[in-house]
N, CA, C and O atoms as CSV, one atom per row, in Angstrom:
chain,resi,resn,atom,element,x,y,z
A,1,MET,N,N,-20.673,14.833,-2.061
A,1,MET,CA,C,-20.866,14.212,-3.355
A,1,MET,C,C,-19.654,14.430,-4.280
A,1,MET,O,O,-19.478,13.677,-5.238
A,2,THR,N,N,-18.826,15.438,-4.012
A,2,THR,CA,C,-17.609,15.669,-4.816
A,2,THR,C,C,-16.636,14.455,-4.728
A,2,THR,O,O,-16.034,14.071,-5.731
A,3,LYS,N,N,-16.498,13.886,-3.573
A,3,LYS,CA,C,-15.632,12.750,-3.358
A,3,LYS,C,C,-16.093,11.524,-4.204
A,3,LYS,O,O,-15.279,10.771,-4.739
A,4,ASN,N,N,-17.467,11.364,-4.297
A,4,ASN,CA,C,-17.976,10.324,-5.127
A,4,ASN,C,C,-17.561,10.488,-6.593
A,4,ASN,O,O,-17.200,9.515,-7.255
A,5,LEU,N,N,-17.616,11.731,-7.093
A,5,LEU,CA,C,-17.206,12.018,-8.461
A,5,LEU,C,C,-15.697,11.778,-8.673
A,5,LEU,O,O,-15.267,11.278,-9.712
A,6,GLU,N,N,-14.919,12.152,-7.652
A,6,GLU,CA,C,-13.480,11.872,-7.713
A,6,GLU,C,C,-13.132,10.464,-7.701
A,6,GLU,O,O,-12.190,10.057,-8.381
A,7,PHE,N,N,-13.896,9.620,-6.907
A,7,PHE,CA,C,-13.742,8.184,-6.869
A,7,PHE,C,C,-14.152,7.539,-8.196
A,7,PHE,O,O,-13.498,6.622,-8.693
A,8,THR,N,N,-15.203,8.026,-8.726
A,8,THR,CA,C,-15.733,7.531,-10.032
A,8,THR,C,C,-14.674,7.696,-11.102
A,8,THR,O,O,-14.429,6.800,-11.909
A,9,GLU,N,N,-14.043,8.881,-11.087
A,9,GLU,CA,C,-13.032,9.215,-12.096
A,9,GLU,C,C,-11.801,8.320,-11.853
A,9,GLU,O,O,-11.232,7.800,-12.813
A,10,LYS,N,N,-11.418,8.149,-10.708
A,10,LYS,CA,C,-10.282,7.256,-10.376
A,10,LYS,C,C,-10.539,5.865,-10.882
A,10,LYS,O,O,-9.650,5.248,-11.469
A,11,LEU,N,N,-11.733,5.354,-10.672
A,11,LEU,CA,C,-12.103,4.036,-11.191
A,11,LEU,C,C,-12.055,3.966,-12.686
A,11,LEU,O,O,-11.429,3.086,-13.277
A,12,ARG,N,N,-12.729,4.914,-13.285
A,12,ARG,CA,C,-12.819,4.954,-14.765
A,12,ARG,C,C,-11.436,5.082,-15.408
A,12,ARG,O,O,-11.143,4.401,-16.391
A,13,SER,N,N,-10.568,5.971,-14.844
A,13,SER,CA,C,-9.259,6.144,-15.367
A,13,SER,C,C,-8.384,4.863,-15.222
A,13,SER,O,O,-7.404,4.662,-15.939
A,14,SER,N,N,-8.776,4.061,-14.307
A,14,SER,CA,C,-8.053,2.742,-14.025
A,14,SER,C,C,-8.668,1.683,-14.862
A,14,SER,O,O,-8.236,0.535,-14.758
A,15,GLY,N,N,-9.634,1.954,-15.681
A,15,GLY,CA,C,-10.307,0.959,-16.519
A,15,GLY,C,C,-11.402,0.133,-15.850
A,15,GLY,O,O,-11.748,-0.949,-16.326
A,16,LEU,N,N,-11.960,0.658,-14.718
A,16,LEU,CA,C,-12.960,-0.085,-13.994
A,16,LEU,C,C,-14.281,0.601,-13.965
A,16,LEU,O,O,-14.326,1.832,-13.970
A,17,ARG,N,N,-15.343,-0.117,-13.937
A,17,ARG,CA,C,-16.714,0.400,-13.793
A,17,ARG,C,C,-16.910,0.820,-12.393
A,17,ARG,O,O,-16.498,0.056,-11.520
A,18,PRO,N,N,-17.491,1.949,-12.046
A,18,PRO,CA,C,-17.698,2.425,-10.702
A,18,PRO,C,C,-18.937,1.776,-10.025
A,18,PRO,O,O,-19.999,2.389,-9.931
A,19,THR,N,N,-18.766,0.530,-9.562
A,19,THR,CA,C,-19.790,-0.194,-8.855
A,19,THR,C,C,-19.878,0.316,-7.422
A,19,THR,O,O,-19.014,1.065,-6.966
A,20,LYS,N,N,-20.933,-0.096,-6.715
A,20,LYS,CA,C,-21.097,0.192,-5.279
A,20,LYS,C,C,-19.882,-0.325,-4.445
A,20,LYS,O,O,-19.375,0.384,-3.575
A,21,GLN,N,N,-19.432,-1.572,-4.733
A,21,GLN,CA,C,-18.349,-2.175,-3.993
A,21,GLN,C,C,-17.096,-1.363,-4.302
A,21,GLN,O,O,-16.375,-0.996,-3.374
A,22,ARG,N,N,-16.804,-1.063,-5.588
A,22,ARG,CA,C,-15.528,-0.390,-5.912
A,22,ARG,C,C,-15.515,0.983,-5.327
A,22,ARG,O,O,-14.460,1.433,-4.881
A,23,LEU,N,N,-16.684,1.721,-5.298
A,23,LEU,CA,C,-16.761,3.047,-4.714
A,23,LEU,C,C,-16.426,2.946,-3.225
A,23,LEU,O,O,-15.770,3.833,-2.679
A,24,LYS,N,N,-16.881,1.852,-2.549
A,24,LYS,CA,C,-16.620,1.718,-1.136
A,24,LYS,C,C,-15.056,1.349,-0.943
A,24,LYS,O,O,-14.461,1.728,0.066
A,25,ILE,N,N,-14.494,0.686,-1.827
A,25,ILE,CA,C,-13.011,0.460,-1.842
A,25,ILE,C,C,-12.327,1.800,-1.873
A,25,ILE,O,O,-11.431,2.075,-1.075
A,26,CYS,N,N,-12.768,2.662,-2.830
A,26,CYS,CA,C,-12.171,4.044,-2.985
A,26,CYS,C,C,-12.330,4.800,-1.667
A,26,CYS,O,O,-11.392,5.445,-1.199
A,27,GLU,N,N,-13.499,4.718,-1.083
A,27,GLU,CA,C,-13.753,5.507,0.147
A,27,GLU,C,C,-12.830,5.080,1.285
A,27,GLU,O,O,-12.343,5.912,2.051
A,28,VAL,N,N,-12.593,3.749,1.385
A,28,VAL,CA,C,-11.709,3.253,2.419
A,28,VAL,C,C,-10.291,3.667,2.146
A,28,VAL,O,O,-9.584,4.066,3.071
A,29,LEU,N,N,-9.835,3.587,0.877
A,29,LEU,CA,C,-8.504,3.945,0.510
A,29,LEU,C,C,-8.147,5.408,0.511
A,29,LEU,O,O,-7.111,5.820,1.032
A,30,PHE,N,N,-9.031,6.186,-0.087
A,30,PHE,CA,C,-8.662,7.571,-0.318
A,30,PHE,C,C,-9.440,8.652,0.446
A,30,PHE,O,O,-9.145,9.840,0.313
A,31,ASN,N,N,-10.374,8.263,1.198
A,31,ASN,CA,C,-11.162,9.304,1.989
A,31,ASN,C,C,-10.686,9.328,3.397
A,31,ASN,O,O,-11.422,9.016,4.333
A,32,ARG,N,N,-9.398,9.717,3.547
A,32,ARG,CA,C,-8.803,9.824,4.904
A,32,ARG,C,C,-7.684,10.838,4.871
A,32,ARG,O,O,-7.110,11.187,3.839
A,33,GLU,N,N,-7.434,11.261,6.030
A,33,GLU,CA,C,-6.356,12.319,6.151
A,33,GLU,C,C,-4.961,11.707,6.069
A,33,GLU,O,O,-4.080,12.281,5.428
A,34,LYS,N,N,-4.751,10.617,6.668
A,34,LYS,CA,C,-3.447,9.953,6.682
A,34,LYS,C,C,-3.401,8.771,5.710
A,34,LYS,O,O,-4.379,8.050,5.509
A,35,THR,N,N,-2.213,8.610,5.117
A,35,THR,CA,C,-1.980,7.447,4.319
A,35,THR,C,C,-1.946,6.196,5.145
A,35,THR,O,O,-1.741,6.275,6.356
A,36,PHE,N,N,-2.138,5.026,4.537
A,36,PHE,CA,C,-2.042,3.762,5.295
A,36,PHE,C,C,-1.550,2.661,4.450
A,36,PHE,O,O,-1.510,2.732,3.222
A,37,HIS,N,N,-1.151,1.574,5.186
A,37,HIS,CA,C,-0.632,0.354,4.544
A,37,HIS,C,C,-1.590,-0.769,4.737
A,37,HIS,O,O,-2.222,-0.847,5.791
A,38,PHE,N,N,-1.735,-1.626,3.805
A,38,PHE,CA,C,-2.724,-2.735,3.945
A,38,PHE,C,C,-2.336,-3.892,3.049
A,38,PHE,O,O,-1.659,-3.715,2.036
A,39,THR,N,N,-2.769,-5.064,3.429
A,39,THR,CA,C,-2.729,-6.267,2.544
A,39,THR,C,C,-4.112,-6.328,1.886
A,39,THR,O,O,-5.049,-5.686,2.360
A,40,ILE,N,N,-4.244,-7.089,0.806
A,40,ILE,CA,C,-5.524,-7.220,0.138
A,40,ILE,C,C,-6.552,-7.888,1.063
A,40,ILE,O,O,-7.714,-7.483,1.098
A,41,ASN,N,N,-6.123,-8.897,1.799
A,41,ASN,CA,C,-6.991,-9.583,2.703
A,41,ASN,C,C,-7.422,-8.702,3.799
A,41,ASN,O,O,-8.600,-8.752,4.154
A,42,ASP,N,N,-6.585,-7.888,4.381
A,42,ASP,CA,C,-6.962,-6.863,5.411
A,42,ASP,C,C,-7.979,-5.913,4.900
A,42,ASP,O,O,-8.977,-5.627,5.560
A,43,LEU,N,N,-7.718,-5.398,3.669
A,43,LEU,CA,C,-8.647,-4.420,3.087
A,43,LEU,C,C,-9.998,-5.016,2.806
A,43,LEU,O,O,-11.013,-4.359,3.039
A,44,ALA,N,N,-10.056,-6.272,2.298
A,44,ALA,CA,C,-11.361,-6.943,2.020
A,44,ALA,C,C,-12.158,-7.069,3.319
A,44,ALA,O,O,-13.358,-6.799,3.358
A,45,LYS,N,N,-11.448,-7.495,4.403
A,45,LYS,CA,C,-12.121,-7.659,5.662
A,45,LYS,C,C,-12.667,-6.300,6.229
A,45,LYS,O,O,-13.791,-6.212,6.723
A,46,ASN,N,N,-11.797,-5.252,6.126
A,46,ASN,CA,C,-12.256,-3.929,6.585
A,46,ASN,C,C,-13.446,-3.449,5.792
A,46,ASN,O,O,-14.363,-2.869,6.374
A,47,ILE,N,N,-13.474,-3.665,4.473
A,47,ILE,CA,C,-14.576,-3.158,3.680
A,47,ILE,C,C,-15.810,-3.963,3.981
A,47,ILE,O,O,-16.888,-3.383,4.108
A,48,SER,N,N,-15.710,-5.272,4.102
A,48,SER,CA,C,-16.890,-6.133,4.453
A,48,SER,C,C,-17.476,-5.652,5.778
A,48,SER,O,O,-18.698,-5.613,5.924
A,49,GLU,N,N,-16.650,-5.291,6.730
A,49,GLU,CA,C,-17.184,-4.817,7.995
A,49,GLU,C,C,-17.884,-3.493,7.864
A,49,GLU,O,O,-18.875,-3.258,8.555
A,50,LYS,N,N,-17.383,-2.566,6.954
A,50,LYS,CA,C,-18.025,-1.325,6.746
A,50,LYS,C,C,-19.350,-1.423,5.934
A,50,LYS,O,O,-20.320,-0.704,6.175
A,51,LEU,N,N,-19.317,-2.390,4.930
A,51,LEU,CA,C,-20.485,-2.576,4.112
A,51,LEU,C,C,-21.565,-3.454,4.884
A,51,LEU,O,O,-22.734,-3.469,4.499
A,52,LYS,N,N,-21.176,-4.119,5.884
A,52,LYS,CA,C,-21.998,-5.114,6.572
A,52,LYS,C,C,-22.482,-6.195,5.575
A,52,LYS,O,O,-23.559,-6.771,5.731
A,53,GLU,N,N,-21.660,-6.443,4.565
A,53,GLU,CA,C,-21.894,-7.540,3.638
A,53,GLU,C,C,-20.508,-7.956,3.092
A,53,GLU,O,O,-19.541,-7.194,3.083
A,54,LYS,N,N,-20.492,-9.236,2.634
A,54,LYS,CA,C,-19.198,-9.696,2.151
A,54,LYS,C,C,-18.911,-9.082,0.801
A,54,LYS,O,O,-19.814,-8.864,-0.007
A,55,ILE,N,N,-17.629,-8.802,0.564
A,55,ILE,CA,C,-17.147,-8.296,-0.720
A,55,ILE,C,C,-16.204,-9.320,-1.291
A,55,ILE,O,O,-15.407,-9.911,-0.562
A,56,SER,N,N,-16.281,-9.537,-2.582
A,56,SER,CA,C,-15.473,-10.522,-3.255
A,56,SER,C,C,-14.026,-10.169,-3.221
A,56,SER,O,O,-13.622,-9.072,-3.606
A,57,LEU,N,N,-13.190,-11.173,-2.725
A,57,LEU,CA,C,-11.769,-10.970,-2.613
A,57,LEU,C,C,-11.228,-10.578,-4.052
A,57,LEU,O,O,-10.344,-9.731,-4.181
A,58,ALA,N,N,-11.783,-11.213,-5.090
A,58,ALA,CA,C,-11.367,-10.939,-6.461
A,58,ALA,C,C,-11.640,-9.429,-6.793
A,58,ALA,O,O,-10.812,-8.814,-7.466
A,59,THR,N,N,-12.708,-8.856,-6.367
A,59,THR,CA,C,-13.086,-7.518,-6.673
A,59,THR,C,C,-11.976,-6.600,-6.045
A,59,THR,O,O,-11.473,-5.676,-6.684
A,60,VAL,N,N,-11.637,-6.896,-4.806
A,60,VAL,CA,C,-10.733,-6.099,-4.067
A,60,VAL,C,C,-9.323,-6.215,-4.789
A,60,VAL,O,O,-8.646,-5.221,-5.053
A,61,TYR,N,N,-8.960,-7.450,-5.070
A,61,TYR,CA,C,-7.659,-7.774,-5.714
A,61,TYR,C,C,-7.533,-7.009,-7.054
A,61,TYR,O,O,-6.550,-6.318,-7.322
A,62,ASN,N,N,-8.553,-7.171,-7.847
A,62,ASN,CA,C,-8.542,-6.475,-9.223
A,62,ASN,C,C,-8.542,-4.973,-9.079
A,62,ASN,O,O,-7.828,-4.309,-9.830
A,63,THR,N,N,-9.275,-4.407,-8.188
A,63,THR,CA,C,-9.352,-2.937,-8.019
A,63,THR,C,C,-7.999,-2.422,-7.500
A,63,THR,O,O,-7.447,-1.458,-8.031
A,64,VAL,N,N,-7.498,-3.052,-6.496
A,64,VAL,CA,C,-6.185,-2.651,-5.952
A,64,VAL,C,C,-5.051,-2.668,-7.069
A,64,VAL,O,O,-4.271,-1.730,-7.232
A,65,HIS,N,N,-5.046,-3.769,-7.775
A,65,HIS,CA,C,-4.003,-3.889,-8.820
A,65,HIS,C,C,-4.259,-2.907,-9.951
A,65,HIS,O,O,-3.279,-2.402,-10.498
A,66,ALA,N,N,-5.397,-2.611,-10.325
A,66,ALA,CA,C,-5.747,-1.597,-11.337
A,66,ALA,C,C,-5.211,-0.241,-10.834
A,66,ALA,O,O,-4.536,0.470,-11.578
A,67,PHE,N,N,-5.519,0.121,-9.547
A,67,PHE,CA,C,-5.020,1.349,-8.982
A,67,PHE,C,C,-3.484,1.403,-8.938
A,67,PHE,O,O,-2.875,2.438,-9.209
A,68,LYS,N,N,-2.883,0.267,-8.592
A,68,LYS,CA,C,-1.368,0.221,-8.621
A,68,LYS,C,C,-0.816,0.485,-9.954
A,68,LYS,O,O,0.141,1.240,-10.124
A,69,LYS,N,N,-1.445,-0.163,-10.937
A,69,LYS,CA,C,-0.960,-0.005,-12.333
A,69,LYS,C,C,-1.117,1.443,-12.809
A,69,LYS,O,O,-0.291,1.950,-13.567
A,70,LYS,N,N,-2.188,2.099,-12.354
A,70,LYS,CA,C,-2.435,3.440,-12.715
A,70,LYS,C,C,-1.590,4.467,-11.937
A,70,LYS,O,O,-1.496,5.632,-12.322
A,71,GLY,N,N,-0.982,4.006,-10.840
A,71,GLY,CA,C,-0.122,4.858,-10.025
A,71,GLY,C,C,-0.821,5.459,-8.823
A,71,GLY,O,O,-0.290,6.374,-8.194
A,72,TYR,N,N,-1.947,4.985,-8.509
A,72,TYR,CA,C,-2.677,5.552,-7.342
A,72,TYR,C,C,-2.242,4.865,-5.974
A,72,TYR,O,O,-2.467,5.404,-4.891
A,73,LEU,N,N,-1.599,3.631,-6.103
A,73,LEU,CA,C,-1.133,2.906,-5.007
A,73,LEU,C,C,0.226,2.432,-5.267
A,73,LEU,O,O,0.616,2.313,-6.428
A,74,LYS,N,N,1.029,2.132,-4.196
A,74,LYS,CA,C,2.371,1.585,-4.324
A,74,LYS,C,C,2.420,0.266,-3.645
A,74,LYS,O,O,1.875,0.115,-2.552
A,75,GLU,N,N,3.073,-0.726,-4.268
A,75,GLU,CA,C,3.147,-2.051,-3.671
A,75,GLU,C,C,4.515,-2.213,-3.009
A,75,GLU,O,O,5.524,-1.839,-3.608
A,76,ILE,N,N,4.579,-2.743,-1.823
A,76,ILE,CA,C,5.791,-2.974,-1.075
A,76,ILE,C,C,5.865,-4.445,-0.802
A,76,ILE,O,O,5.043,-4.947,-0.036
A,77,SER,N,N,6.789,-5.172,-1.373
A,77,SER,CA,C,6.920,-6.624,-1.226
A,77,SER,C,C,7.789,-6.885,-0.005
A,77,SER,O,O,8.917,-6.403,0.102
A,78,ILE,N,N,7.235,-7.649,0.894
A,78,ILE,CA,C,7.958,-7.934,2.174
A,78,ILE,C,C,8.799,-9.184,1.931
A,78,ILE,O,O,9.951,-9.252,2.361
A,79,ASN,N,N,8.224,-10.181,1.237
A,79,ASN,CA,C,8.910,-11.402,0.874
A,79,ASN,C,C,8.142,-11.995,-0.294
A,79,ASN,O,O,7.204,-11.367,-0.787
A,80,SER,N,N,8.504,-13.165,-0.744
A,80,SER,CA,C,7.942,-13.709,-1.994
A,80,SER,C,C,6.467,-13.945,-1.930
A,80,SER,O,O,5.836,-14.015,-2.984
A,81,ASP,N,N,5.841,-14.078,-0.723
A,81,ASP,CA,C,4.435,-14.306,-0.677
A,81,ASP,C,C,3.637,-13.275,0.125
A,81,ASP,O,O,2.456,-13.501,0.389
A,82,LYS,N,N,4.246,-12.147,0.522
A,82,LYS,CA,C,3.578,-11.120,1.217
A,82,LYS,C,C,3.861,-9.740,0.697
A,82,LYS,O,O,4.999,-9.270,0.669
A,83,SER,N,N,2.768,-9.094,0.279
A,83,SER,CA,C,2.879,-7.703,-0.198
A,83,SER,C,C,1.958,-6.797,0.545
A,83,SER,O,O,0.854,-7.200,0.910
A,84,TYR,N,N,2.381,-5.568,0.783
A,84,TYR,CA,C,1.514,-4.520,1.381
A,84,TYR,C,C,1.323,-3.530,0.241
A,84,TYR,O,O,2.087,-3.529,-0.723
A,85,PHE,N,N,0.260,-2.654,0.359
A,85,PHE,CA,C,0.035,-1.608,-0.513
A,85,PHE,C,C,0.002,-0.314,0.349
A,85,PHE,O,O,-0.356,-0.324,1.527
A,86,ASP,N,N,0.393,0.781,-0.306
A,86,ASP,CA,C,0.597,2.056,0.387
A,86,ASP,C,C,-0.216,3.095,-0.367
A,86,ASP,O,O,-0.164,3.123,-1.597
A,87,THR,N,N,-0.938,3.920,0.294
A,87,THR,CA,C,-1.710,5.027,-0.357
A,87,THR,C,C,-0.746,6.209,-0.513
A,87,THR,O,O,-1.091,7.163,-1.209
A,88,ASN,N,N,0.449,6.195,0.102
A,88,ASN,CA,C,1.421,7.226,-0.103
A,88,ASN,C,C,2.339,6.794,-1.259
A,88,ASN,O,O,3.182,5.918,-1.068
A,89,ILE,N,N,2.200,7.357,-2.383
A,89,ILE,CA,C,2.922,6.909,-3.603
A,89,ILE,C,C,4.240,7.654,-3.789
A,89,ILE,O,O,4.900,7.479,-4.813
A,90,THR,N,N,4.638,8.484,-2.821
A,90,THR,CA,C,5.906,9.220,-2.986
A,90,THR,C,C,7.012,8.180,-2.559
A,90,THR,O,O,6.752,7.194,-1.870
A,91,ASN,N,N,8.233,8.481,-3.018
A,91,ASN,CA,C,9.394,7.654,-2.558
A,91,ASN,C,C,9.659,7.877,-1.084
A,91,ASN,O,O,9.897,9.005,-0.651
A,92,HIS,N,N,9.616,6.815,-0.326
A,92,HIS,CA,C,9.883,6.903,1.115
A,92,HIS,C,C,10.260,5.475,1.650
A,92,HIS,O,O,9.988,4.471,0.991
A,93,HIS,N,N,10.844,5.421,2.770
A,93,HIS,CA,C,11.310,4.165,3.372
A,93,HIS,C,C,10.263,3.651,4.360
A,93,HIS,O,O,9.319,4.332,4.759
A,94,HIS,N,N,10.516,2.363,4.725
A,94,HIS,CA,C,9.566,1.725,5.667
A,94,HIS,C,C,10.315,0.802,6.658
A,94,HIS,O,O,11.346,0.199,6.361
A,95,PHE,N,N,9.722,0.747,7.826
A,95,PHE,CA,C,10.037,-0.361,8.790
A,95,PHE,C,C,9.041,-1.378,8.634
A,95,PHE,O,O,7.874,-1.071,8.387
A,96,PHE,N,N,9.443,-2.658,8.769
A,96,PHE,CA,C,8.437,-3.774,8.804
A,96,PHE,C,C,8.664,-4.444,10.140
A,96,PHE,O,O,9.739,-4.988,10.392
A,97,ASP,N,N,7.641,-4.409,11.012
A,97,ASP,CA,C,7.692,-5.108,12.282
A,97,ASP,C,C,7.369,-6.510,12.133
A,97,ASP,O,O,6.194,-6.817,11.934
A,98,GLU,N,N,8.261,-7.395,12.203
A,98,GLU,CA,C,8.015,-8.867,11.993
A,98,GLU,C,C,7.191,-9.487,13.101
A,98,GLU,O,O,6.602,-10.551,12.911
A,99,ASP,N,N,7.136,-8.829,14.275
A,99,ASP,CA,C,6.381,-9.382,15.332
A,99,ASP,C,C,4.859,-9.105,15.211
A,99,ASP,O,O,4.015,-9.914,15.596
A,100,THR,N,N,4.561,-7.871,14.634
A,100,THR,CA,C,3.180,-7.516,14.499
A,100,THR,C,C,2.653,-7.477,13.069
A,100,THR,O,O,1.479,-7.199,12.827
A,101,ASN,N,N,3.580,-7.771,12.098
A,101,ASN,CA,C,3.317,-7.647,10.689
A,101,ASN,C,C,2.772,-6.270,10.280
A,101,ASN,O,O,1.866,-6.145,9.456
A,102,GLN,N,N,3.365,-5.257,10.893
A,102,GLN,CA,C,2.888,-3.885,10.642
A,102,GLN,C,C,3.976,-3.206,9.806
A,102,GLN,O,O,5.168,-3.312,10.094
A,103,LEU,N,N,3.529,-2.516,8.776
A,103,LEU,CA,C,4.386,-1.718,7.936
A,103,LEU,C,C,4.318,-0.281,8.416
A,103,LEU,O,O,3.212,0.219,8.624
A,104,ILE,N,N,5.433,0.418,8.607
A,104,ILE,CA,C,5.426,1.753,9.225
A,104,ILE,C,C,6.346,2.677,8.422
A,104,ILE,O,O,7.495,2.350,8.125
A,105,ASP,N,N,5.776,3.873,8.076
A,105,ASP,CA,C,6.644,4.740,7.320
A,105,ASP,C,C,7.823,5.176,8.114
A,105,ASP,O,O,7.730,5.320,9.333
A,106,CYS,N,N,8.949,5.396,7.455
A,106,CYS,CA,C,10.140,5.761,8.093
A,106,CYS,C,C,10.518,7.145,7.487
A,106,CYS,O,O,10.723,7.278,6.281
A,107,ASP,N,N,10.597,8.130,8.349
A,107,ASP,CA,C,10.881,9.521,7.860
A,107,ASP,C,C,12.315,9.537,7.316
A,107,ASP,O,O,13.170,8.762,7.745
A,108,ASP,N,N,12.546,10.432,6.371
A,108,ASP,CA,C,13.898,10.670,5.846
A,108,ASP,C,C,14.891,10.998,6.928
A,108,ASP,O,O,16.055,10.618,6.800
A,109,ASN,N,N,14.509,11.676,7.982
A,109,ASN,CA,C,15.450,12.030,9.007
A,109,ASN,C,C,15.851,10.836,9.866
A,109,ASN,O,O,16.709,10.990,10.735
A,110,HIS,N,N,15.278,9.669,9.666
A,110,HIS,CA,C,15.690,8.447,10.377
A,110,HIS,C,C,16.830,7.738,9.698
A,110,HIS,O,O,17.425,6.830,10.278
A,111,LEU,N,N,17.153,8.133,8.470
A,111,LEU,CA,C,18.245,7.481,7.693
A,111,LEU,C,C,19.212,8.541,7.176
A,111,LEU,O,O,18.802,9.644,6.814
A,112,ASP,N,N,20.468,8.205,7.146
A,112,ASP,CA,C,21.379,9.003,6.375
A,112,ASP,C,C,21.176,8.722,4.855
A,112,ASP,O,O,20.473,7.769,4.519
A,113,ASN,N,N,21.739,9.482,3.974
A,113,ASN,CA,C,21.636,9.194,2.558
A,113,ASN,C,C,22.092,7.744,2.239
A,113,ASN,O,O,23.076,7.240,2.780
A,114,VAL,N,N,21.342,7.127,1.355
A,114,VAL,CA,C,21.784,5.744,0.958
A,114,VAL,C,C,22.582,5.902,-0.251
A,114,VAL,O,O,22.118,6.522,-1.208
A,115,LYS,N,N,23.836,5.349,-0.283
A,115,LYS,CA,C,24.730,5.513,-1.448
A,115,LYS,C,C,24.811,4.163,-2.135
A,115,LYS,O,O,25.027,3.119,-1.518
A,116,ILE,N,N,24.628,4.239,-3.437
A,116,ILE,CA,C,24.684,3.101,-4.282
A,116,ILE,C,C,26.014,3.117,-5.070
A,116,ILE,O,O,26.261,4.031,-5.857
A,117,LYS,N,N,26.853,2.108,-4.852
A,117,LYS,CA,C,28.192,2.150,-5.457
A,117,LYS,C,C,28.191,1.551,-6.812
A,117,LYS,O,O,29.120,1.811,-7.577
A,118,LYS,N,N,27.206,0.754,-7.177
A,118,LYS,CA,C,27.204,0.123,-8.493
A,118,LYS,C,C,25.749,0.066,-9.015
A,118,LYS,O,O,24.804,-0.157,-8.258
A,119,ASN,N,N,25.611,0.275,-10.332
A,119,ASN,CA,C,24.296,0.212,-10.951
A,119,ASN,C,C,24.309,-0.956,-11.923
A,119,ASN,O,O,25.377,-1.465,-12.265
A,120,ILE,N,N,23.167,-1.375,-12.360
A,120,ILE,CA,C,23.027,-2.351,-13.474
A,120,ILE,C,C,23.387,-1.746,-14.760
A,120,ILE,O,O,22.876,-0.665,-15.054
A,121,THR,N,N,24.196,-2.309,-15.547
A,121,THR,CA,C,24.550,-1.769,-16.853
A,121,THR,C,C,23.314,-1.581,-17.709
A,121,THR,O,O,22.482,-2.481,-17.817
A,122,GLY,N,N,23.191,-0.400,-18.325
A,122,GLY,CA,C,22.075,-0.132,-19.191
A,122,GLY,C,C,20.812,0.328,-18.525
A,122,GLY,O,O,19.790,0.557,-19.170
A,123,LYS,N,N,20.900,0.462,-17.192
A,123,LYS,CA,C,19.680,0.859,-16.460
A,123,LYS,C,C,20.019,2.105,-15.626
A,123,LYS,O,O,21.167,2.335,-15.247
A,124,LYS,N,N,18.995,2.881,-15.362
A,124,LYS,CA,C,19.116,4.091,-14.497
A,124,LYS,C,C,18.293,3.839,-13.209
A,124,LYS,O,O,17.262,3.166,-13.204
A,125,ILE,N,N,18.810,4.411,-12.157
A,125,ILE,CA,C,18.056,4.310,-10.855
A,125,ILE,C,C,16.965,5.276,-10.910
A,125,ILE,O,O,17.209,6.455,-11.163
A,126,ASN,N,N,15.696,4.833,-10.677
A,126,ASN,CA,C,14.494,5.623,-10.635
A,126,ASN,C,C,14.251,6.181,-9.228
A,126,ASN,O,O,13.921,7.349,-9.024
A,127,SER,N,N,14.443,5.233,-8.245
A,127,SER,CA,C,14.245,5.590,-6.872
A,127,SER,C,C,14.995,4.688,-5.936
A,127,SER,O,O,15.440,3.621,-6.359
A,128,ILE,N,N,15.159,5.054,-4.693
A,128,ILE,CA,C,15.725,4.184,-3.698
A,128,ILE,C,C,14.827,4.216,-2.487
A,128,ILE,O,O,14.587,5.244,-1.853
A,129,GLU,N,N,14.343,3.013,-2.208
A,129,GLU,CA,C,13.463,2.921,-1.079
A,129,GLU,C,C,13.907,1.715,-0.236
A,129,GLU,O,O,14.032,0.599,-0.740
A,130,VAL,N,N,14.143,1.973,1.074
A,130,VAL,CA,C,14.716,1.035,1.954
A,130,VAL,C,C,13.599,0.338,2.781
A,130,VAL,O,O,12.722,1.015,3.318
A,131,LEU,N,N,13.630,-0.968,2.879
A,131,LEU,CA,C,12.753,-1.708,3.816
A,131,LEU,C,C,13.557,-2.171,4.964
A,131,LEU,O,O,14.463,-2.972,4.738
A,132,ILE,N,N,13.337,-1.768,6.158
A,132,ILE,CA,C,14.058,-2.150,7.341
A,132,ILE,C,C,13.172,-3.089,8.150
A,132,ILE,O,O,12.139,-2.665,8.668
A,133,LYS,N,N,13.558,-4.358,8.268
A,133,LYS,CA,C,12.795,-5.349,9.021
A,133,LYS,C,C,13.305,-5.302,10.521
A,133,LYS,O,O,14.502,-5.319,10.807
A,134,VAL,N,N,12.344,-5.245,11.394
A,134,VAL,CA,C,12.670,-5.174,12.835
A,134,VAL,C,C,11.869,-6.253,13.536
A,134,VAL,O,O,10.791,-6.649,13.093
A,135,ALA,N,N,12.440,-6.729,14.669
A,135,ALA,CA,C,11.775,-7.740,15.536
A,135,ALA,C,C,12.181,-7.492,16.973
A,135,ALA,O,O,13.114,-6.737,17.245
A,136,SER,N,N,11.473,-8.132,17.894
A,136,SER,CA,C,11.867,-7.999,19.291
A,136,SER,C,C,13.272,-8.504,19.469
A,136,SER,O,O,13.690,-9.450,18.801
A,137,ASP,N,N,13.993,-7.891,20.353
A,137,ASP,CA,C,15.309,-8.289,20.709
A,137,ASP,C,C,15.126,-9.238,21.928
A,137,ASP,O,O,15.131,-8.780,23.071
A,138,ASN,N,N,14.974,-10.494,21.689
A,138,ASN,CA,C,14.811,-11.520,22.724
A,138,ASN,C,C,16.013,-11.809,23.602
A,138,ASN,O,O,15.878,-12.431,24.656
A,139,GLN,N,N,17.207,-11.357,23.171
A,139,GLN,CA,C,18.410,-11.584,23.931
A,139,GLN,C,C,18.407,-10.752,25.173
A,139,GLN,O,O,19.047,-11.122,26.158
A,140,ASN,N,N,17.714,-9.640,25.170
A,140,ASN,CA,C,17.759,-8.746,26.360
A,140,ASN,C,C,16.604,-9.004,27.270
A,140,ASN,O,O,16.433,-8.307,28.270
A,141,GLN,N,N,15.786,-10.014,26.944
A,141,GLN,CA,C,14.661,-10.318,27.860
A,141,GLN,C,C,14.950,-11.546,28.625
A,141,GLN,O,O,15.487,-12.498,28.058
A,142,ASN,N,N,14.618,-11.592,29.932
A,142,ASN,CA,C,14.794,-12.709,30.751
A,142,ASN,C,C,13.577,-13.533,30.934
A,142,ASN,O,O,13.616,-14.543,31.637
């Protein structure tokens, strides 16, 4: 029952009423040992399967974006029309597998330090996060 109270507080602090569907969203997002990456459509499908009833895509969308705005989730834009969300909100890098559309955490030991040679005037760098897009190497396949 403690998790339910934690989820209720997360929802309220994000400006949302703790409905049955939103609590289920919290359970899927935050009641796990490992962090994970998801699109809003994938999350809605996952929750509908767990609830055994359809959940409004708008409810999922609004809840996810409220959590992102509050800092409980991080958004990773793959391109202009595809975003993933991450329950790991720390600064870290990602691989994006273009063959499987899977976003994968990249450990710091997989990259050397990233050096930025120029900054935007009047701005400070808050974080550096690298997105590495990978695909099958078809040249080596016969």
